[in-house]
N, C-alpha and C positions, 0 to 999 in steps of 0.2 A: 453810141450806146444810150439806152433810155432807162429812166428810173423805174422802180417797182411801183405797182398800183397806179399806172398812168391814167386809168379811167377816172380816177378821182380828181384829176387835174384838168383845168380848162373847160368847164361845163359850158356848152353852147345853148343858145335859145332853142325852144322846141321846134321852131320853123326850120332850123338848120341841122337838126339831129339826123335827118335822113337826107343826105346830099342829093340823091337821085330825084326824090319827090320835089325838093326845092328847085332842082334844075328844070324839070318838066313844067313846074308852075311858072317859072321865070319865062320859059319859051312861050307859053300860052299868053301870058300877060304881055310879052313883047309883041306878039302878033296882034293882039286885040287892042292894045293901047297905042297911042301915038308915039312916035320915036322919042319925043322929048320926055315921055314918061318912062322909057325903058330902063334908064339908068337907076331909077328909083326902085325897081323891082329886083336888083342884085342881092344875093344872100349877105354880102358884106365884103369889105376889102380883105385881101390875103395878107398873111404875115410877111415880114420883111424878107425872109429867105425866098419866098415864092412871089414876090411882088412883080417880077418880070412876066408872070403868068396871069396877071390880073387883066380883066377886060372881058366883054361878052363874047369875043371871038376866040378866047383861049380856053374855054371850058373843056373842050374835047381833049385837051392835052392831059387832063387829069381824070375826066369822067368818060365812061363808055356809054354811048347812046344806043338804044335799040336792043339792049341785052335782055330786056324783059324784066330786069331787076337792077337795082343800083349796083354799079361796078366801078371800082377805082383803078387807077393805073399808076399808083405810087411807085411800084417796083420797076416800072419802065424807066424811070429816071434814077431811082436809088438802087443801082446795080450792086453796090457794095453790100447792101442788105440782102438783095436777092441771092447774091453769091453765097452768103453765110447761111441763109435759110436752106439753100439747096444742099449745102454740106452739113447742115444740122449742127452748126457750131455758133458760138457767140450768144450774147444776151437775147437777141430777137428770136433765135431758134427755139428758145425756151418759152418765150412770151406769146408768139403768134400762134393762134389756134390752127390746128391741122386743116388744110384745105382752104383756108380763108385768104391767104396771101395778102394782096394789097387791101382787100376789104377790111382787114383787121387793124390796119394802121390807124384809122380814125378813132379807134377805141382809146388810143393814148395821145394821138397827135391831131387835135381838132383845128380846122382851118376856118377862114372867113371871119376871123375875130379881130381883124385890124392889124396894122403894121407893127404895133407894139406888143402884140401877143407872142408869148414864148411857146414855141412848139414843144420844147423839152423843159420839164419842170421836175425838180428833185423833191421827193416827199420828206427827205431829211437832208442835212448838210451833205454836200457832195463828197466830202472826205470820209463820211460815215457809210458810204455805199457798200453793200455786201457784195464784194467782188466775186464771190462764189456763184452768184446768179448769172455772171457773164461767162460761166463755164471754166473759170480758172481762179481758184482760191489763192489769195495772197497769204503766204506763210513766211516765217523766218524774217530775214532782212527785207524781203519784198514788202512786207506789211508795214514797214517803217517809212516807205517812200511816199512822196506826194504824187498826186495824179499826174501833174504836168511833167514830172521827171520821166515818165514812161510814154504818156500820150503826147508825143511831140513829133514833128515832121521827120526827124532823123531816123525814127524807128518804124515808119510806115513802109510796108512791103512795096517793092517795085510794081507788082501786078495790081495792087490796090491804088497806087498813085494815079493810074489812068482813069479809074472809075470814080476817084475822089477829086478829080481835077477842078470841079466846081466848088469844092469845100476848102476851108482853111485847115491845112494839115496840122496846124499847131493847136487847133481847138477841137477837132473831131476825135471821137473815141473809137472810130473804126480804123481798120488798116493794120492792126497789130497782130502778131502771131505769137502763140504761147511758147514756141520753141526758144531755148536759151540763146541760140546764135542769132535770133532776130534782133536781140538787144546787145548781147555780149559777144566780144570777139572770141573766136575759137583759138585759144592759146595753144592748142595742140595741133593746129594746122591740119585738121582732117585725119590725123593719125588714129584717132579713136572714134568711138560712136558719137553721133551728133546729139545724143540724149545725155546731156551732162548729168541728169539726175541718176543715171546708172551708177555714178560714183559719188557725186557731190550732193549736198543738201542746200536748202535755201537759208540755212542758219550760218554756215561758214563754208568758205571755198577750200581752205586748207584741211589736211587730214580727212579726206573724203570718206565718210562712214560707209558708203555703199560699195567701195572698192575692196576687192579681195584679191591679193596677189596669187592666191591659190588657184584662181581661175585662169591664170596665165600659163605660159609654157615654163615659167621658172618660179615655183612656189618659194616664198621666203621662209627659211627655217633658222633656228638658233640665233646667233648674233645678227644675221642679215635682217631679221624681222624688226630689229631696233633702229635700223639705219633710216635717216631722212631720205626722201625720194631723190633729192638733188645730189646725193652722194653717188648715185649711179646714172641718173637721167640728167644730162646736161645739154645745153644748147650746142649746136654745131659751131665750133670755135671759128671757123673760116667765114661764117656768114653773120653779118651784123643783125641783131634783133631776131635771130633765127629762133624757132620754137624749141622747147625742150624735147629731146629725142626719147621716144618711148618704144620704138620698135627696132628697125633695122640697125640703128647705130649702137645698140646695147647688146654686146656679145656675152653669152653666159655659158657656153659649152666648156670653157676652160677657166680655171681660177685665175690663171695668169692674164686673162683678158682684162681683169680689174686690179689684181694684186701683183705686186712685185715679188719675184721669187727670192725669198730671203736666203735660200740655200745655194744660190749661185750655180744652178744647174747641176748640183751634186747628185741629184736623184732623177731618175727617169720616171715617167708616168705623171698622172695628175695628182694634185695635192690631196684630193679626196681619198687617195690610197692610204694616207696616214692621219689626216686631220678631218675634223667635222666642223660644221658651222657653229656648233655649240660652244667650242672653245679651241683656240688655235694651239694652246700649250698642252692641252690634254690629249696625249697620244695613247691610244688604247689598242691592244692587239686586234680587237674587233674592227678597228678602222682599216686594217690591212697591214700596218707596219708592226712587226713583232720584234722587239728588242731582244727577246729570248733566243732569236735565231742568230744573234751576234755572239761575239766572244765574251760579252759581259751582259748577262740578263739583268734587267732592272727589277729588284725586289724591294719590298718594304717601302720606306720613304724615298728611295731612289726612283721609284716609279712615278712619284709626284714632282720630281725635280724638272725644272725647265731645261729644254735641250741646250740652250745657250750657257747654262751653268757649267756644263762639261765641255761642250763644243764651242770654244771661244770664237766670237765673231760668226757663230753659226756655220763654222767651217766643218763640214761633216766628212771631208776627205782626209784631214789631218789626223794622225794617230793620237789617241788619248790614252796615256798610261793609266793602268788600273790594277796592277799586280798587288799593290799595297794601298791601304786606306790613305796613308800619308802622301800618296801621289796626288791626291785631290784635297784632302783635309789637313788642317793644321794640327800639330800634336798638342792636344789639350792638356797634356801632362808635362809639357816642357822638358821632354827627354828623360824623365825620371825612370821610365820603364825600359829604356833602350838597352840596358844590360841583361835583360831577360833573354832566355834562349830563343824566343821568337822575335827578338829585336823590338819588343813593345808593339807588336801588331795589334791593332784595335779589335780584330775579330776574336781575340782570346777572351775578351770581356764584353764586347758589344756586338750587336747585329744591326741589319738594315731596318728592322722594324722600328726601333727607337734607340736613341742614345742612352736614355734612362728608362727603367732601371737596368743596371749592368747585370749580366748573368755570371758574374764572378762568384762562385760558390765556395762553401767551406772546404770542399774537396780541392778546389783550385788553390785556396789559401794554404792548404796543407802541403802543397808542393813548393811553397815559398820557404824562405829561411826562417819564417816564424809561423808555424802551424797554430791554428786557433783551437785550443783545448779548454775543457772545463767551461767555466763561466765566460771565458773570452769568446766562445762560439756564439753566445747570445747577444754580444755587444754590437750595437749598430755601427756601421762603417764610419759614420760621421763622428763618432766618439773618439776615434783614433786619428782618422783622416779628416781633420777639421775643414769644413767646406770653405774654400776661398776662390771659387770659380776655377779659372784655368791654373791658379796657383795652389790648388789643393795638394797638400803633401801626401805622397804615397810611399816614399822611402822614409819610414818612421823609425826613430831610434828605439831599440827594444832590448839592448844588451842587459840593462838593469830595469827592474820593476819600477824604480823611482823615475825612470824616463817618462812614464805616463802617470804613475800613482804618487800621491804625496807620501812622505815618510811618516807613517803613523806613530813611530817611536822617536821621532825628532832627533835623529842622529845617535841614539844610544848604541846602535850596532854598526856605526860607520867604521869603526876600527877593526883590526883583525880580531878574530878569524873570520867574521861574517862579512865585513866590508859592505854592509847594507844589502846583502843578497837575501831578499825576502824568502826565496825558495828554500833557504835553510830551515825555515820554520813553518812556512805556509805553502799552499799549492793552489793551482788555478781552479780546482774544483770548488773551493770556498775558502774564505779568509779564516773561518772557524769551522771545525776545531783545528788548531795548529798542529804541526807535525813534530814539535819540539818534545822529544821523549825523555824518559828518565835517564837513558844512556847519554842523551845530549846534555842534560843538566849535570851529569856526573863529570862531564868534560870541562865544566866551568870551574871557577875557583871555589864553589860551594857545592860539593857533591851531596845529593840527598840520600840520607841513610836513616834507618830506624823509623821512628814515628813521622819524621819529616816527609817520607815517601808518600804518606797518605794525605798530606796537607794540599788543599787546592791551591792552584797558582795564585788566585786572588787573595789567598790568606796571607801571602807574603808581599806580593806585588799589588799594592792597594792603589786604585786610581786616585789621583789628586788633581783636582781642577781640570779634568779631561785628559790628563797625561798619566800614564802608568809607568812607574819607575821599575826598571829591570836591572839596574846596577846600583845597589845600595852602597852607601858610603863605607860601611863596615859589615862584617858578617859574624859579629859576636852574638852570643845568646841574648844579652841584654838589649841588643838593637831591636829585637822582636819581642822578647819576653820580659815581663816585669819581674824583678826579683821578689820572690815571696818572703825573703828574709829581711827586707828593709835595711835598716842600719845595724841590725843585730849580728851581721856577719861581716867579714872582711869584704874588700872590693870583689864584686861578683865574678867568679870564674866557674861557671856552672859545670863545665866539663871536668872540673877537678873532682866533683862528687857524683855527677849524674851522667847517664848514657842517653843518646838520642833514641834508643829503643824504648826506654821507659824512664819516666822521671823518678819513679819510686825506687828504681834499682840504683842503690848507692854504693855497691861493692867496689866501685872504681876508686873511691876515696882512700888515700893512703895516710892513715893517722900518724904514721911514723914521721911524716913531713912536718908535723906540728911539734910543739914543745911538750906534748903528752902522748907518747907512743902507747898504743893499746897492746898490752902484753897479757898473756895468760887468759884468765877468765874474762878479762875486760874486752878481749877481741870478739867475744860472742854476745856482748851486751848491746841491746838496741840503742841507737843514737838517742832516742827520746828519753832513755833512762838517765842520761847525763845532761843532755841539752833539752831542758824542759821548757814548755811555753810559759811565758811570764804571766799571761792572763787566762787564756783558754787553750784548749788542746788544738792548735792549728799551727801548721808550719810557718805561717806568716809572722808568728811571734816567738819562734824558738830562739833561744839564746845560744849563739855559737861562740861569740867572743866573750871572755871573762868567765867561762865555765870553771867550776872548782877543779883543782888539780890534786889536792890532798884527799886522803881517805875520808876524813871527817866531812868534807864538802858533799860527799855522796852517801857515805855509810854512817849509820848510827854508832856511837861509841858504846859498845857492849860492856866496856870496862868502867863506865861511869866516871871517866876522868882520872882513873888511877895511874895512867901512864902518860907522861908528857912527851914522849919521843915519837909518837905516832905509831902506826900499825906496822910499818916496814921492818922494824927490828925483829919482829916475831913472826909476821905473816908474809906471804907472797901472793902475786896475782894469779898464780896457778890454782891455789886452793887455800881455803882458810885454815884447814887442818890437814895434816899435823903442822904444827908451827915450827919455826926454827929457833924457838926460845931456848937459850942455854942458861940453866939456873946458876951455873958457876960464874958465867961472864956477865949476865944481865941483872943479877940480883946480889944482894949482900949476904945471901945465905946459900952457901955451896951445899950441894947434895953429895954426901959421901956415904960410902958403905951401903947399909940397907936402905938409906933414904933415897937412893937412886931408883929403887924398884917400887917405891911407894907411889900410887896413883895421885895425880894432882889434887883431885877432889877430896882426898883424905885430909889434906891440910887446908885447902882453899874451899871454903864452904860458900854456897849460894845464898845470898840474901836478896830476896826479891828476884829481880830479873838479871842481876849482875852477880858475877862470881867475885868474891873478895880476894884481892891479891895484896893489897897494901894493908899493913897492920896485922899480918899473920904472926902468931906467937913464934918466938925464936928459942925460948927456953924449953928444955926437955920436959920439965914438970908441967909445962903448959899443955903439952900434948900427951905425955905419958904419966900415968898415975904411979 
């Protein structure tokens, strides 16, 4: 191979620029001059590679005489170049002008410049040569090689060795072929195309970018496309250093050619009847195998289960029990539901779509021993069945409300007759209002009557520190009501005088039980007429104890102190008049005769507001003239 712009290299003298003219001139001089002068007329000595052609008798080996114009015979010897020019390949095929042949060689390779003259000179460093001018561009890893790594005797073609026998094969740039196998061993041993570039690139040998398995008889799909080549293509085991097999040794008509039958010949037909290259475990009806045609169609999440999960050891001939879920699955409820009519069958609450959420509805719960009513129907399952994984309780105590709910009354109704049965007063529809009625209250030790019926519960059962007392220590009036009489009455016994119907109704009080029975007109007298307020007219200050018992304590003495014995000797509580006064017994002046018929006022005259009884004249002359 020769460098670019060879004409710029090795300029010869003007006398030797036209070899033919120089040759003719030399012959004429040789004839004309003496033999001793002939040697001095030579164009000059040849370069070292051509030194065996030097001498006046050797000219015809390189020059053609009698051609009418200068003609060279370079290609007669340099057959390796002639061969490449004929095939129009290599560097010279691009540099030699069309039709010029040997005559164009001198444009780059000038001769007769002496033994030390270099016929080949590089315009730049040899390792900077643009290899594309040689007809083969260096790319990828080839561009990283040194010239001598390729241009060496070991890579020269056998046909070129004969024509290059006069050359040092370790220094020539001829004799190489651009085909890969001219330098590289065919690792495929002729099984594939000799054009390695059909599959490989100059950047890397592995993972050939130009190869597509789709162009073969077995396109790679699914998981096959991810396999390394040597998983399927291996050397012949019986032959040492045998090449990897790519054709006849790789069978692909049946999956079993490469894969072991995991089913132990349980099924007939090819694997592709049930499986795809996309995933071994994904068995779809479209693949050919339809589990729906068996006694147990796969639904929901069962369809995604691996075959071996049910078919232990992938034994498809052995019977797999499936009548009950528990044939395959553990009882997640630990036997809590085994006493149900269905024996705790999972299908009663779950389906194949998902274990959660369960489709156990309120209607289903209504069939249990504890139907969900009222507000219980809105309670989340986890509120009663506290989640504990497989230990979640489903047989929950419910005989008493307090099994789930705290006793809001803190044991006040723990004794008979209620025994903490909340349902005696409340219902599942709501804690309030309670169902404890008037009739219920009347069955307690304090029946509600009269005005008490209209009193709100909280009027008597007053919350204290978050607790509401329902069992007061006593049920006396004074336990709830403050005595309006203060200390002016005896120990309060309200019901002695009052009714629960009305406070002001006092007819119940029996005055005969006191030491002053109300007789006669006294029975009709209003209480306040005798029991008067001490300060103001209010029942809070009425005097009940120490009230006057004699007539003078309440009544004015109309006799102005004339009688010391009190009113009773003459008057009664029934009426003030007539009196029971007996003049014969109660005075010192008996009325006899006509005196018995004389009106009192005839003798007892009024002085001011009082009638005078004391000091009445006794002598006749004092009244009679």
